[in-house]
MARKOLKOL-703464 format. One record per residue (C-alpha): x, y, z; residue in three letters. Coordinates in steps of 0.5 Angstrom, whole numbers, m for minus. Layout:
<pts>
<pt east="X" north="Y" up="Z" residu="Ala"/>
...
</pts>
This chain:
<pts>
<pt east="m5" north="m62" up="53" residu="Ser"/>
<pt east="m2" north="m56" up="48" residu="Leu"/>
<pt east="m9" north="m56" up="45" residu="Phe"/>
<pt east="m12" north="m54" up="51" residu="Glu"/>
<pt east="m8" north="m48" up="52" residu="Asp"/>
<pt east="m7" north="m46" up="45" residu="Ala"/>
<pt east="m12" north="m41" up="45" residu="Ala"/>
<pt east="m9" north="m38" up="51" residu="Glu"/>
<pt east="m2" north="m38" up="48" residu="Phe"/>
<pt east="m5" north="m35" up="42" residu="Gly"/>
<pt east="m8" north="m29" up="46" residu="Phe"/>
<pt east="m1" north="m28" up="49" residu="Gly"/>
<pt east="3" north="m29" up="43" residu="Phe"/>
<pt east="m1" north="m23" up="40" residu="Arg"/>
<pt east="m1" north="m19" up="46" residu="Leu"/>
<pt east="7" north="m20" up="46" residu="Thr"/>
<pt east="7" north="m18" up="39" residu="Ala"/>
<pt east="3" north="m11" up="41" residu="Glu"/>
<pt east="8" north="m9" up="46" residu="Arg"/>
<pt east="14" north="m11" up="42" residu="Gln"/>
<pt east="11" north="m7" up="37" residu="Ala"/>
<pt east="9" north="m1" up="41" residu="Gly"/>
<pt east="16" north="m1" up="44" residu="Phe"/>
<pt east="19" north="m1" up="37" residu="Ala"/>
<pt east="15" north="5" up="35" residu="Val"/>
<pt east="18" north="9" up="42" residu="Glu"/>
<pt east="25" north="7" up="40" residu="Leu"/>
<pt east="24" north="10" up="33" residu="Leu"/>
<pt east="22" north="16" up="35" residu="His"/>
<pt east="28" north="17" up="40" residu="Arg"/>
<pt east="32" north="16" up="34" residu="Leu"/>
<pt east="29" north="21" up="30" residu="Glu"/>
<pt east="35" north="25" up="30" residu="Gly"/>
<pt east="39" north="20" up="26" residu="Ser"/>
<pt east="34" north="17" up="22" residu="Leu"/>
<pt east="30" north="20" up="16" residu="Asp"/>
<pt east="24" north="23" up="18" residu="Ala"/>
<pt east="20" north="20" up="12" residu="Gly"/>
<pt east="22" north="13" up="14" residu="Leu"/>
<pt east="20" north="14" up="21" residu="Val"/>
<pt east="13" north="17" up="19" residu="Ala"/>
<pt east="12" north="11" up="14" residu="Ser"/>
<pt east="14" north="6" up="19" residu="Leu"/>
<pt east="10" north="8" up="25" residu="Ser"/>
<pt east="4" north="11" up="21" residu="Gly"/>
<pt east="3" north="5" up="16" residu="Asn"/>
<pt east="m4" north="2" up="18" residu="Pro"/>
<pt east="m2" north="m5" up="14" residu="Gln"/>
<pt east="m9" north="m7" up="13" residu="Lys"/>
<pt east="m8" north="m8" up="5" residu="Thr"/>
<pt east="m3" north="m13" up="2" residu="Glu"/>
<pt east="0" north="m6" up="m2" residu="Ser"/>
<pt east="1" north="m3" up="5" residu="Glu"/>
<pt east="4" north="m9" up="8" residu="Ile"/>
<pt east="9" north="m10" up="2" residu="Ala"/>
<pt east="11" north="m2" up="3" residu="Ala"/>
<pt east="12" north="m4" up="10" residu="Gln"/>
<pt east="17" north="m9" up="9" residu="Arg"/>
<pt east="21" north="m5" up="4" residu="Cys"/>
<pt east="21" north="1" up="9" residu="Ser"/>
<pt east="24" north="m4" up="14" residu="Leu"/>
<pt east="29" north="m6" up="10" residu="Glu"/>
<pt east="31" north="1" up="9" residu="Ala"/>
<pt east="31" north="2" up="17" residu="Leu"/>
<pt east="36" north="m4" up="18" residu="Arg"/>
<pt east="41" north="m1" up="13" residu="Gly"/>
<pt east="40" north="5" up="17" residu="Ala"/>
<pt east="41" north="2" up="24" residu="Leu"/>
<pt east="47" north="m2" up="22" residu="Ala"/>
<pt east="51" north="5" up="21" residu="Arg"/>
<pt east="48" north="8" up="28" residu="Ile"/>
<pt east="52" north="5" up="34" residu="Asp"/>
<pt east="48" north="7" up="40" residu="Thr"/>
<pt east="44" north="2" up="45" residu="Pro"/>
<pt east="37" north="4" up="42" residu="Asp"/>
<pt east="39" north="3" up="35" residu="Ala"/>
<pt east="42" north="m4" up="37" residu="Arg"/>
<pt east="36" north="m6" up="41" residu="Gln"/>
<pt east="31" north="m3" up="35" residu="Leu"/>
<pt east="35" north="m7" up="30" residu="Ser"/>
<pt east="33" north="m13" up="35" residu="Ser"/>
<pt east="26" north="m12" up="35" residu="Ile"/>
<pt east="25" north="m9" up="28" residu="Ser"/>
<pt east="21" north="m15" up="26" residu="Asp"/>
<pt east="15" north="m13" up="30" residu="Tyr"/>
<pt east="14" north="m7" up="26" residu="Leu"/>
<pt east="11" north="m11" up="21" residu="Leu"/>
<pt east="4" north="m13" up="22" residu="Arg"/>
<pt east="3" north="m20" up="24" residu="Arg"/>
<pt east="m2" north="m25" up="23" residu="Ser"/>
<pt east="m4" north="m29" up="29" residu="Val"/>
<pt east="m8" north="m36" up="28" residu="Trp"/>
<pt east="m9" north="m41" up="33" residu="Val"/>
<pt east="m10" north="m48" up="30" residu="Val"/>
<pt east="m14" north="m54" up="33" residu="Gly"/>
<pt east="m18" north="m60" up="31" residu="Gly"/>
<pt east="m25" north="m61" up="33" residu="Asp"/>
<pt east="m23" north="m65" up="40" residu="Gly"/>
<pt east="m20" north="m59" up="42" residu="Trp"/>
<pt east="m25" north="m54" up="40" residu="Ala"/>
<pt east="m32" north="m57" up="41" residu="Tyr"/>
<pt east="m30" north="m61" up="48" residu="Asp"/>
<pt east="m23" north="m61" up="52" residu="Ile"/>
<pt east="m21" north="m54" up="50" residu="Gly"/>
<pt east="m28" north="m51" up="49" residu="Tyr"/>
<pt east="m28" north="m47" up="56" residu="Gly"/>
<pt east="m21" north="m44" up="54" residu="Gly"/>
<pt east="m23" north="m42" up="47" residu="Leu"/>
<pt east="m30" north="m39" up="49" residu="Asp"/>
<pt east="m26" north="m35" up="54" residu="His"/>
<pt east="m21" north="m32" up="49" residu="Val"/>
<pt east="m26" north="m31" up="44" residu="Leu"/>
<pt east="m31" north="m27" up="49" residu="Ala"/>
<pt east="m25" north="m22" up="51" residu="Gln"/>
<pt east="m26" north="m18" up="44" residu="Gly"/>
<pt east="m18" north="m18" up="43" residu="Arg"/>
<pt east="m16" north="m19" up="35" residu="Asp"/>
<pt east="m14" north="m26" up="35" residu="Ile"/>
<pt east="m16" north="m31" up="29" residu="Asn"/>
<pt east="m18" north="m39" up="30" residu="Val"/>
<pt east="m18" north="m44" up="25" residu="Leu"/>
<pt east="m22" north="m51" up="27" residu="Val"/>
<pt east="m20" north="m57" up="23" residu="Leu"/>
<pt east="m27" north="m60" up="24" residu="Asp"/>
<pt east="m26" north="m68" up="22" residu="Thr"/>
<pt east="m31" north="m70" up="27" residu="Glu"/>
<pt east="m27" north="m75" up="29" residu="Val"/>
<pt east="m24" north="m75" up="36" residu="Tyr"/>
<pt east="m18" north="m78" up="33" residu="Ser"/>
<pt east="m12" north="m76" up="38" residu="Asn"/>
<pt east="m15" north="m80" up="43" residu="Thr"/>
<pt east="m18" north="m86" up="39" residu="Gly"/>
<pt east="m24" north="m83" up="35" residu="Gly"/>
<pt east="m29" north="m84" up="41" residu="Gln"/>
<pt east="m36" north="m80" up="40" residu="Cys"/>
<pt east="m36" north="m73" up="42" residu="Ser"/>
<pt east="m40" north="m67" up="41" residu="Lys"/>
<pt east="m37" north="m66" up="34" residu="Ser"/>
<pt east="m40" north="m73" up="32" residu="Thr"/>
<pt east="m46" north="m72" up="27" residu="Pro"/>
<pt east="m52" north="m76" up="29" residu="Leu"/>
<pt east="m52" north="m83" up="26" residu="Gly"/>
<pt east="m45" north="m84" up="25" residu="Ala"/>
<pt east="m41" north="m90" up="29" residu="Val"/>
<pt east="m36" north="m88" up="33" residu="Ala"/>
<pt east="m32" north="m91" up="39" residu="Arg"/>
<pt east="m37" north="m91" up="45" residu="Phe"/>
<pt east="m43" north="m90" up="40" residu="Ala"/>
<pt east="m43" north="m97" up="36" residu="Ala"/>
<pt east="m50" north="m97" up="35" residu="Ser"/>
<pt east="m49" north="m90" up="32" residu="Gly"/>
<pt east="m50" north="m83" up="36" residu="Lys"/>
<pt east="m57" north="m81" up="37" residu="Ala"/>
<pt east="m56" north="m74" up="39" residu="Val"/>
<pt east="m55" north="m68" up="34" residu="Pro"/>
<pt east="m48" north="m65" up="33" residu="Lys"/>
<pt east="m46" north="m59" up="37" residu="Lys"/>
<pt east="m47" north="m52" up="33" residu="Asp"/>
<pt east="m40" north="m49" up="34" residu="Leu"/>
<pt east="m42" north="m43" up="29" residu="Ala"/>
<pt east="m48" north="m42" up="32" residu="Met"/>
<pt east="m46" north="m41" up="39" residu="Leu"/>
<pt east="m40" north="m36" up="37" residu="Ala"/>
<pt east="m45" north="m32" up="33" residu="Met"/>
<pt east="m49" north="m31" up="39" residu="Thr"/>
<pt east="m44" north="m26" up="42" residu="Tyr"/>
<pt east="m45" north="m21" up="36" residu="Gln"/>
<pt east="m38" north="m19" up="36" residu="Asn"/>
<pt east="m34" north="m25" up="33" residu="Ile"/>
<pt east="m33" north="m26" up="26" residu="Tyr"/>
<pt east="m35" north="m33" up="24" residu="Val"/>
<pt east="m35" north="m37" up="18" residu="Ala"/>
<pt east="m36" north="m44" up="16" residu="Arg"/>
<pt east="m32" north="m47" up="10" residu="Ile"/>
<pt east="m31" north="m53" up="6" residu="Ala"/>
<pt east="m25" north="m51" up="1" residu="Met"/>
<pt east="m27" north="m57" up="m4" residu="Gly"/>
<pt east="m34" north="m54" up="m4" residu="Ala"/>
<pt east="m33" north="m47" up="m5" residu="Asn"/>
<pt east="m26" north="m45" up="m6" residu="Tyr"/>
<pt east="m27" north="m38" up="m7" residu="Ala"/>
<pt east="m32" north="m37" up="m1" residu="Gln"/>
<pt east="m26" north="m40" up="3" residu="Ala"/>
<pt east="m21" north="m35" up="1" residu="Val"/>
<pt east="m26" north="m30" up="2" residu="Arg"/>
<pt east="m27" north="m32" up="9" residu="Ala"/>
<pt east="m20" north="m32" up="11" residu="Phe"/>
<pt east="m19" north="m25" up="8" residu="Val"/>
<pt east="m25" north="m22" up="12" residu="Glu"/>
<pt east="m23" north="m26" up="19" residu="Ala"/>
<pt east="m16" north="m23" up="18" residu="Glu"/>
<pt east="m18" north="m16" up="17" residu="Ser"/>
<pt east="m23" north="m16" up="22" residu="Tyr"/>
<pt east="m20" north="m12" up="28" residu="Glu"/>
<pt east="m23" north="m17" up="34" residu="Gly"/>
<pt east="m24" north="m24" up="35" residu="Pro"/>
<pt east="m25" north="m29" up="29" residu="Ser"/>
<pt east="m27" north="m36" up="28" residu="Ile"/>
<pt east="m27" north="m41" up="22" residu="Ile"/>
<pt east="m29" north="m48" up="22" residu="Ile"/>
<pt east="m27" north="m52" up="16" residu="Ala"/>
<pt east="m30" north="m58" up="14" residu="Tyr"/>
<pt east="m24" north="m63" up="14" residu="Ser"/>
<pt east="m24" north="m70" up="11" residu="His"/>
<pt east="m21" north="m76" up="15" residu="Cys"/>
<pt east="m18" north="m83" up="14" residu="Ile"/>
<pt east="m23" north="m85" up="19" residu="Asn"/>
<pt east="m29" north="m83" up="15" residu="His"/>
<pt east="m27" north="m89" up="11" residu="Gly"/>
<pt east="m26" north="m86" up="4" residu="Ile"/>
<pt east="m21" north="m86" up="m1" residu="Asp"/>
<pt east="m17" north="m79" up="1" residu="Met"/>
<pt east="m15" north="m78" up="m6" residu="Arg"/>
<pt east="m23" north="m76" up="m7" residu="Thr"/>
<pt east="m23" north="m72" up="0" residu="Gly"/>
<pt east="m25" north="m66" up="m3" residu="Leu"/>
<pt east="m31" north="m69" up="m7" residu="Asp"/>
<pt east="m34" north="m71" up="0" residu="His"/>
<pt east="m34" north="m63" up="2" residu="His"/>
<pt east="m38" north="m62" up="m4" residu="Lys"/>
<pt east="m43" north="m68" up="m2" residu="Leu"/>
<pt east="m43" north="m65" up="5" residu="Ala"/>
<pt east="m45" north="m58" up="3" residu="Val"/>
<pt east="m50" north="m60" up="m3" residu="Asn"/>
<pt east="m54" north="m64" up="2" residu="Ser"/>
<pt east="m55" north="m58" up="7" residu="Gly"/>
<pt east="m51" north="m62" up="12" residu="Tyr"/>
<pt east="m45" north="m57" up="12" residu="Trp"/>
<pt east="m48" north="m50" up="11" residu="Pro"/>
<pt east="m43" north="m45" up="8" residu="Leu"/>
<pt east="m44" north="m38" up="12" residu="Leu"/>
<pt east="m40" north="m32" up="14" residu="Arg"/>
<pt east="m42" north="m28" up="20" residu="Phe"/>
<pt east="m39" north="m21" up="20" residu="Asp"/>
<pt east="m40" north="m16" up="25" residu="Pro"/>
<pt east="m38" north="m10" up="21" residu="Arg"/>
<pt east="m44" north="m11" up="17" residu="Arg"/>
<pt east="m49" north="m9" up="23" residu="Ile"/>
<pt east="m46" north="m2" up="24" residu="Ala"/>
<pt east="m48" north="m1" up="16" residu="Lys"/>
<pt east="m55" north="m3" up="18" residu="Gly"/>
<pt east="m54" north="m10" up="14" residu="Glu"/>
<pt east="m55" north="m17" up="16" residu="Asn"/>
<pt east="m49" north="m20" up="19" residu="Pro"/>
<pt east="m50" north="m27" up="17" residu="Leu"/>
<pt east="m49" north="m29" up="9" residu="Gln"/>
<pt east="m51" north="m36" up="8" residu="Leu"/>
<pt east="m47" north="m38" up="2" residu="Asp"/>
<pt east="m50" north="m45" up="1" residu="Ser"/>
<pt east="m56" north="m46" up="m4" residu="Lys"/>
<pt east="m62" north="m50" up="m2" residu="Ala"/>
<pt east="m60" north="m57" up="m1" residu="Pro"/>
<pt east="m60" north="m61" up="m7" residu="Ser"/>
<pt east="m59" north="m68" up="m5" residu="Ile"/>
<pt east="m61" north="m72" up="1" residu="Pro"/>
<pt east="m57" north="m73" up="7" residu="Phe"/>
<pt east="m56" north="m80" up="6" residu="Lys"/>
<pt east="m53" north="m79" up="m1" residu="Asp"/>
<pt east="m47" north="m76" up="3" residu="Phe"/>
<pt east="m47" north="m80" up="9" residu="Ala"/>
<pt east="m47" north="m87" up="6" residu="Tyr"/>
<pt east="m41" north="m85" up="2" residu="Ser"/>
<pt east="m37" north="m86" up="8" residu="Glu"/>
<pt east="m36" north="m92" up="13" residu="Ile"/>
<pt east="m38" north="m88" up="19" residu="Arg"/>
<pt east="m45" north="m88" up="17" residu="Phe"/>
<pt east="m45" north="m94" up="12" residu="Lys"/>
<pt east="m43" north="m99" up="18" residu="Thr"/>
<pt east="m49" north="m99" up="22" residu="Leu"/>
<pt east="m53" north="m99" up="15" residu="Ala"/>
<pt east="m50" north="m106" up="14" residu="Asp"/>
<pt east="m50" north="m109" up="21" residu="Ser"/>
<pt east="m57" north="m106" up="23" residu="Asp"/>
<pt east="m61" north="m103" up="17" residu="Pro"/>
<pt east="m67" north="m102" up="21" residu="Ala"/>
<pt east="m64" north="m98" up="27" residu="His"/>
<pt east="m59" north="m94" up="21" residu="Ala"/>
<pt east="m66" north="m92" up="18" residu="Ala"/>
<pt east="m69" north="m89" up="24" residu="Glu"/>
<pt east="m63" north="m85" up="25" residu="Leu"/>
<pt east="m62" north="m83" up="18" residu="Met"/>
<pt east="m69" north="m80" up="19" residu="Thr"/>
<pt east="m68" north="m76" up="25" residu="Leu"/>
<pt east="m61" north="m74" up="22" residu="Ala"/>
<pt east="m65" north="m72" up="15" residu="Gln"/>
<pt east="m70" north="m68" up="20" residu="Ala"/>
<pt east="m64" north="m65" up="24" residu="Glu"/>
<pt east="m60" north="m62" up="17" residu="Val"/>
<pt east="m67" north="m59" up="14" residu="Thr"/>
<pt east="m68" north="m56" up="21" residu="Arg"/>
<pt east="m62" north="m53" up="22" residu="Arg"/>
<pt east="m61" north="m50" up="15" residu="Phe"/>
<pt east="m68" north="m47" up="15" residu="Arg"/>
<pt east="m66" north="m44" up="21" residu="Ile"/>
<pt east="m60" north="m41" up="18" residu="Tyr"/>
<pt east="m64" north="m39" up="12" residu="Glu"/>
<pt east="m69" north="m35" up="17" residu="Gln"/>
<pt east="m63" north="m32" up="20" residu="Met"/>
<pt east="m60" north="m29" up="14" residu="Ala"/>
<pt east="m66" north="m27" up="11" residu="Ala"/>
<pt east="m68" north="m22" up="17" residu="Met"/>
<pt east="m68" north="m15" up="16" residu="Thr"/>
<pt east="m63" north="m11" up="21" residu="Tyr"/>
</pts>
């Protein structure tokens, strides 16, 4: 499927853009005698790391296109056709949890491990909806899913923790409805990081059996229960002697069941088999507590 190859496609797109940008700079220098020296220096030397630098590059590109229109040479025409590549591009691979946690995980892991400058956004609904909503590695413990009618009995895969083990990947877990500022900060940091980055975003879904108009409220419940810890792991902090992991969530303020039983995927089992549901809920609460404490310990480590 397209999602299986999404990471490789994004990697290839980034590589193509880099090569085209390099060729555009080469053409710029070939045309130095016909172009304003300051314009050439501005276009080829702008690091484009900040919004103001990117805005300046856009202005310089407009000036370049105007100048190229007055130069009738093959190099000028070719540079005009690829001049857009002189503007730094933000390349993102976007996929769901079925792709990132399961069928496409091998490709995703391969691309992240290359150390190239690419960004990945995982929209984690915890529902393998593309193929019918069956149980997957993203399904949380205790939730009912296709092929798990009695509730999933094992914990969810921790994609963020796996990515952090590489130590050179920017990793963030966000929930926009719970902390909008933290989500925006994660995107800014991921984009500015010159290496692989992955953001895992809690995403409400109609298959959760909720009123979609109140979806962002479920983000808050997921975070407040400790089930979805907000975090940012920035490898750049290691070089400064700082802990790369920043835990942006406070300690859980509500039990996990307050979040879980607000959604049909958990409540269905409580209605049909209360005893088994209670057993799984006890296991789920223990798992939520355990994982949150591990993140707390990691974030408190001295580097």
